[in-house]
N, C-alpha and C positions, 0 to 999 in steps of 0.2 A: 229219085222220087221215093217217098216213104209210104209204107203200107201198114195195115194193121190186120190182125186176125182175132177171132173170138178166142178167149182163153180156153185152154184144153178142157178144163173141168166142166165147161158149159158145152163146148162144141162136140165133144165125144158123146154126150148124152143125146144130142139132136141128130147127129149124122148116122142114119141107119144104113144108107147106101154107101158102103166104103169105097166101091170101085167106080161109082158114077159121079161125074163132075156136076151135073145139074139134076139132082133128084127131084121128083114131083112133090115131095113133102118132107117135112122134118118132124122128129119126135119132140114132144114137149112133156117132160116129166113133172108130175105134180109136186115133187120134192123141191122144185124151184121156189115154192112158197115157204120153204124152211130156210131159204138163203136170206140172212139178215140184211145184207147190203142191197139185194134186189127188192126186198119188201120196203126198204127205206126210200126207194126211188119214187118220185112223183109219177102219176099215171102216164103222162105223155112220155117220160123217159123210159118207163117200162116198155111201152110200145116201141120206142126207138131201138131198144136193145133187142127185143124179139124180132123186129123187122130186120135188124142188122144180122141176126143169126140166119134168117132166111136168105139174105143177100150173100152171106158168106158161103152158104151151101151151094150157091150157083157159081161161085168163083174160086172154088178150091180153098176156101178160108183165107183169101188174100184180097184185101180191099184197099183202094187208095185212101190214104190218111188225109181226107178232105171233108170237113164237116158239111160244107155247102153241097158238095157232090152227093154225099150220102143222104142228106136231107131231101134233095130232089129225087134221088133214086127210089127212096121208100115213100115218097109223096107225103112227107110230114109237114104239118102247118107250123111247127116250132123247130128251130135249128137244133140239130143233133149236137150234143156236147161230147165229142170224142175224148177230149182231155179229161173230163170227169170220169168217163168209162174206164180210161186207162189208169187213172189214179186209184179207182176203186177195184181194179183188177178184173174187170169184165172183158177188156180187150188188151192186146199186147202189140206194141209197135214193132214192125219188122222191116227189113230191107228187101231189095229186089230178089235176093236169094232165099228169103224166108227166115233169115236169122234175126233174132231178137235184138232190138236196139236198146241201149242203156237208157233208162228213164231220164229225161232231161227236165222234168218238172221238179222244182225245188219243194220238198215237203214243207208243210205249214210250220212245223217246229223250227226248221232251218230258216225259213223266212223270218220268223219271229226273232230268232237268234241273230240273224243278219241285221234286222232292224234295230235290235238292242245294241249291237256292236256299233252300228252307224250312229245311233244317238249318243253313245258314250264318246265316240270319236269327235262328234260335233261339239259336245259339251266340253271335252278336253281342249279342243281348238279355241272355243270361246273363252275358256278360263285362261288359256295361255295368252290370248289376245288381250284380255283385260289386265292380266299381270304385266304384260309388256307395256301396255298403255300407262298403267300405274307407275311402273319403273321409269318410263320416259318423262312422266309429269314430275315425279320426285327429282329426277336428274335435272330437269329444266328449272324446277324451283330452287334446287341447291345451287345451280349455276348462277341464278339471279341473285341469290343471297351471298355467294362467294365473291369477294372482291377480286377484281382483275389485277394482274401483275402491276399495272401502272398505279393502282390505288395503294397497293402494299408498299411500293417504292416511295410514293409521296408520303405515306405515313412514316416510313423509316427515316426519310429526310427530316421530317418534323421532329421525330424523337431524337435524332442525332443532334439537331440544332438545340433541342432542349437540354441534352446532356452537356453540350459545350457551354451553354448559358449557365447552368447550375454548377458545373465543375471548374469553369474558367479555362477550359481547354479549347483546342481548335482542331478537333478530329475532322479530317477531310472526308467528303462523301464518296469515297471510293467503293468499289465493288465489295472488298473484304469487309469493311465496316458495315455497309448497308446489308450485306447478306446475313450477318449475324442477327441483325434486328428483324429482317424480313422472315427468316426461318422461324423465329420465336413467335412472330405475329401469326404466321401460317398455322403453326401448331395450336395456338390459342383459339383460332377460329373454329376448331372442332368442338369447342365447348361454349364459346361466347361470341357476341358480335364484335366487329372490328373496333367500334368505339370503346368498348370495355377493355379490349386487349391493349389499345393505345394507352388507356388510363392506367392499366397495370404497369406498363413500361415507365410511365412518368412517375408513378408512385415509388417504384423501385429506385429510380434515379434519385428522387428526393430523399428517400430513406437512407440510401448508401452515401449520399453526399453529406447528410447530417451525421452519420456514424463514422465515416472515414475522413471527412474533410479536415479534421483537426489532427489526424494521425499522418505523420510524414511518410511512413512506410505504406499504409493502406491507401493513402491518397493516390498512389501510383496505379492502383487497380480500378480507379474510376474510368474505365475504358470499355468500348463495345465488346471486345473479346472476352472480358471477365464478366461484365454485367449480363451479356446476352449469349454466353456460352450455354449449351443445352442443359448440362447438369446444374450449373450455378443458377440459371434463370428459374428453373423449376423450384429450386430451394428458396430463392428470393421471393418468388411469387407466393409460396406458402407462408412466408413470414408476414405477408400483408394482412392476414386475417387478424382482426382486432378482437380481443377478448374483453367482455364487459362484465362487471360484477352483477 
């Protein structure tokens, strides 16, 4: 069970009978009206405190820390606010042995700090949530735009057929030939839609067939490995830009 006592600076002034447990009266110094915290109290709380001092003088300055009990004991019409008295320093919470108990009331400044910290954490969680939702939406949108492996392979097959048609060759749709084309399509998709990437491949084939078709040596390089090799394809793609006067 927890108890409280009247703070020493108030109790020592009132307790005239040092050796008697229940004195018939207590002293009340008029310098109490110089106490800023006491003057700030409403009238009913001033009475509560003075009556509590009288109660303390009858119990050796050790009273049960129970606002309802104290209210009934001093016959008050309003409930005694012991927590406020403790916060203002009028009373001190003690244990069974009369030892002071560390204040467990969080100061207003700390409450405000805790509230601010809580708001910042809630704001950060909300921002993280919105960021995550945005990233998921962007990822979902990107996945919708990004062709699936099947579409890339279909496009690669069409491009290989187009190469065979224009060059008069018969390259087989094996993994090696198709992978060259699919890798270049996949890289192009970072900058343009699939349809434009396919058009680039067709234009490169047409351009190189026109340039190398009549050259017996260069004609041999009209093949997937050369046309769709990583370095070559990037160069050939750059050559597609048409300059106009």
